[in-house]
N, C-alpha and C positions, 0 to 999 in steps of 0.2 A: 519747556515741556512740563506738564503737570505731573505731580507725584501722588502716590497713593500708598497707604500702609496695607500690607497683605495680612489677611486674617485678623484676629483680634489683637495680636501683639507681635506681628511679624515685621520684617524689614520694610522700610519705605523705599519704593522703587518708582522709576519713570513709568508713565502710562503706556509707553511704547518701549519694548526691550529688543535686544538683538539676539536672535538665535544663530548658532554657529555650525550647524550640521554640514554645511558645504565646505568648511575649512579643512584643507588637506586632501580633498578630492577634486572638486571643481575650482576651488579657490586656493592659490598658492600662498605660502607664508607671507611674502611681501604684500600681496593684495589683501590678505586677511589683516595685516597690520594697518593698511590704509583704511579699511572698512572700520576697524576698531577705533582708530584715531578719529575718524569722522564722527562715529557714533558718540564718543565722549565730547567732542567739540560741539555737538548739537544737543547736549544735555541728556543723552540716553545713559541711564545709570544701571540698568539691569542687563547683565550678560549671562546667557544661558548656554550650557554645553552638556556633555554626557561622556561617560567613559567609552561608550560604544561608537561615538562619532569619529569620522564622518559617515554620512549616508550616501549611497548604499553601503551597508556594513560589509567589510571584507577583512580577512585575516591580515592582509598586508598593511591596512591603514588603521586598524583598531587602535584607539587611544590617541591618534595623531592630533585631533582637534584640541584636546586638553594640552598637549605638548606645545602646540602653536600659541595658545593663549598664555601658557607659562612663559614662553620666550618673549611674548609681548610685554608681560609684566616686568620681566628682567630688563628689557630694553627701555622701559618707560618708568623710571623711578618715581614713586609717588602716585601713579595712576591706580594702583590696587586699592588705595583708600578712597578713591572716587567712585568706585563701582560696587554694586551688589552682585556677587558671584554665585551663580547657581549651577550645580551639576547633578548627575544622576548615577545611581548604581543600576546596572542592567538587571532585569528580571530573569526568569528561567531562560535558558540559552536559545530556545526556539530554533534548533538546528545549527546554531553557531558554535561549533565545537572549539573555537578559539576563546570563547568566553567561559572561564572556569571549567575548562575541559568538557564543555557541553552539558554541564549539570542541569538537571530539570528542577532544581530547588535552589533557593538562596538562603544560606544559613546565617546565623548571627556572626560567625567568623568571616563569612564571605562579605558581609556588609562592612565590617570593620576593616578588613584588608583592602576592599575596593576603595573605601574612603581614604585610607592612608596612601594608596597608590595615586589617587586623584590629587591629593594634597602635594605629593612629590612632583607630579607632572605639571601641575598648575603653579608651582613655586610659591605657595602661600601657606600660611599657618592655620588658616581657618576657611571653611566653606560657609558662605552666608545662608544658602538654602540648599539642603541636600534632599534629593527626591528619589523615590523608587520609580524606575522608568516605566515599568508595566507590572501588573499584579503578579505576585508570587502565589498564585492559586489558579484553579480552573475558573477562568472568566473570559467572556468574549472581548476581544480587542483587535486592533489593526485590521479592521474590515470583516471580522467574524460577526455574523448577523444574530446568532442565537446562542444562548447558554445551553450547554449540553451536560446534564448532571451525570451522565455515564462516564464522563472523563474525570470526575472527582477522585482524588487520592490524597495521600499524605504530603503536605507541604509544611514548611516552617510557618507556625501560626502567626497571625497578626500581632498577638501579644508578644511573641518572641522577636518579631521584626521591630516592634516599637521599643522593646527593651534594648536591643542593639543600637538603634538610632538614639535613644535617650542617653545611653552610655557615651556616645560620641558628643552629644550636647554637653553633658556634665564634664567631659574631659576637655572642653573648649575647642574641639576640632570642628564642630558644626554649631552654627547659631540657631537655625530653624530647620524644620523638616517639611516635606511636601510629598505629594503623590503625582503620578502622571498616567494617562490612559486608563483612568479609574472609572468605576461605576458608582451609581448612587449608593448601592448597598456597601461597597467597599469604603467609600468616604465615611459613611455613617458609622460603620463598624470600627474604623480606625479611631474616630472621635470617641465613640462609646468606651472602647477599651482604654484609651488614654485617660479619660475622665475617671473611670472605675479604678484604675491602678496607679494614678498619679504619674503618668508617663508623658513624654513630649507630645504636644498636640499639633496636628498638621495645620499649616497656615494657608496652603494653596494646593490646587489641583491643576496640572497642565494637560489640557485635552485639546483636540482640534475644535475650532469654531470658525466656520466659514459658510458662505452661501450654499455650498454644495454638501455641507455636513454640519447640520445644526442639531445633532443628537443631544447636545447639552440641554436643549429646550425640552427634552422628553423626560424630565425628572431630575437630572443632575442639578439643574438650576435651583430647584426647591431644596435639595440637600445642601448645596452650597450656601444658600441664603439662611437656612435654619441652623446650620452648624457654624456659620461665620467664617467659612473658608473662602478664599478668593480664587477666581478663575484666571489662569494664564492661558491665553488663547494662542494655539499654534496653527500654522498653515492657513493664515487668513486669506491667502490668494489661491488656495487649493492646488498647491504645487505648480503654480503658474497658469493653471487653466483659466483663472479669472482675470488674467492680464489681457486676454484676447489674442495672445501670440499663437495659439493653436487653432483658432477659429477657422482659418482658411486651409491650412496645410494638414491639420491633424497632428498626431505625434509621429512625425516622419523621422525614421531612424537615420535617413540620409542627411538630415539637417540638425546635427547635435547641438549647434549653436543656439537652438531654440530654448533648451533647458534640460532639466534632469529627466523629464519623461521622454524626451526625444533621445537623450544620450544613453540612458540605461534601460535595457530591456527588462531587467528585474523590477524596476520601478513601474514600468508600464503594466506589469502583471498585477500590480497592487490596486487598491481601491481608487487611487487618484487617476489611474490610467484606464479605468473602465469606460467603455463606449458611452454608457449612460451618464457618467460624470462629465465627459466632454460635451455631450448633448445638452445637459443642464447648464453648464458654464456658458455655452453659446447663447442660451436664452437670457441669462442674467447679463451677459456682455452686451447683447443687443438692447436690452432695457436701459443699461447705462448710457449707451450712445444716444438713444431716444431722449434721455433726460439731459443731454448736453454734458455728460461726464465721461471720463475715460473709464473703462472697465476696472482698472486698478483702483482708481479713486473711489468708485462706488463700493467695491468690495471691501476696501479698507475702512471706509467711513461707516459701513454697516457694523463692522466689528468694533471699531474705535468707540462708536457712540452707544453701544449696547449696554444696558444696565448690568448685565451678567458678567461683563468682562472687566477685570481689574487692570491687566496689562496685556498687550498684544505683542507676540514675539515675531519679529520679521526675519525671514530667511532670504538673504540677498547674495549676489555674486559680484557686485561692483559697488563702488561709491555712488555712481549715478543712480543705481537702483535704490540704494539706501535713501538718497536725497528725495527721490520721487515718492517713496513710501512715507517718509517723515513729512513731506510737504502736504500730504493728504490729511494730516492731523487738523482738526478743526472744521472739516467739511461736514455740513449738516444735511441730512437727507429729509426731504419733505414728507409729511404724513401720507400724501398721495403716492409717492414713490415707495415708501415702506409698505404700503398696502399692496402695491403691485408685486413687490418682492415676495410678500407672504402668499399672494395668490399663486405665484409660480411654485412655491414650496408646497402648498396644499395639493398641487397637481402632481409633482414629481418627487416629493419628500426629500430624502437625504441619500443621493446616489453614491456618495463617497463615504458612507458609514463604514 
């Protein structure tokens, strides 16, 4: 597996990483251990999690994923030194009253306390990459199409967020910092403030990048390039829509074995479950088959080979799925196929935005 350095001086990670948002909901602890073991066996070095995982987020399972990974570290002496561990502090609660009592702001104390809690659950002394899960300000995210200035109000400033993160770095609790679900302005402002005040500089942004959501191409790619930050691409298979498994049946709630969108009504109500997202996925999946590829392989190859992407985070529920996704590494899409992909996007844009 190829390795890449994140940002200008960040950690060196595998070009394909393992996302863990299914651990503790769809994936039991024994199965999670098997997936983690296989990932390390196949030279995956980036393991990404978050305090709010698993997804869909629930009071009963909040923080379970980090606990499972901590148990894995405890059961596998020496493995912690072989991986780059990334986790995230949740942004404003967005209706989740079990996250900091539903606070609509994330204070410096919240950041410090969340980090210490994650360290305890993960059974580690240091987090290699600590990320803000979504913006702590009024900003469009998770399917919101437009910025609404009337929703502006007081939030902990980017400067104060960076000071809190920098304190964790200087204390040796965190090695590097990053952002997630961020906008071009947000990334640029975090970098500007860091450079102006001598604070920790973000090395990465973790955003969706997939055939049904290429919003990164609409300006964030320029911001990433010019600031030197790296893209960690999540949901490369569009929550399973780009595997082809929903092409014939749709997101049938009576067939939960199909995946998260079939199993959880709350997820079908989100951007990945939109009718237009499934319709777009069918177009791309048909194109893959015409090209002699599985939908999964084409969708992953598009992300793996894109110049914008430093590392791609896989979300799987079995060792077999992990192997299939890793086996797609090295697949090259022809210029003609890439042109056909772009032609579809020009017609339907980004339905899972």
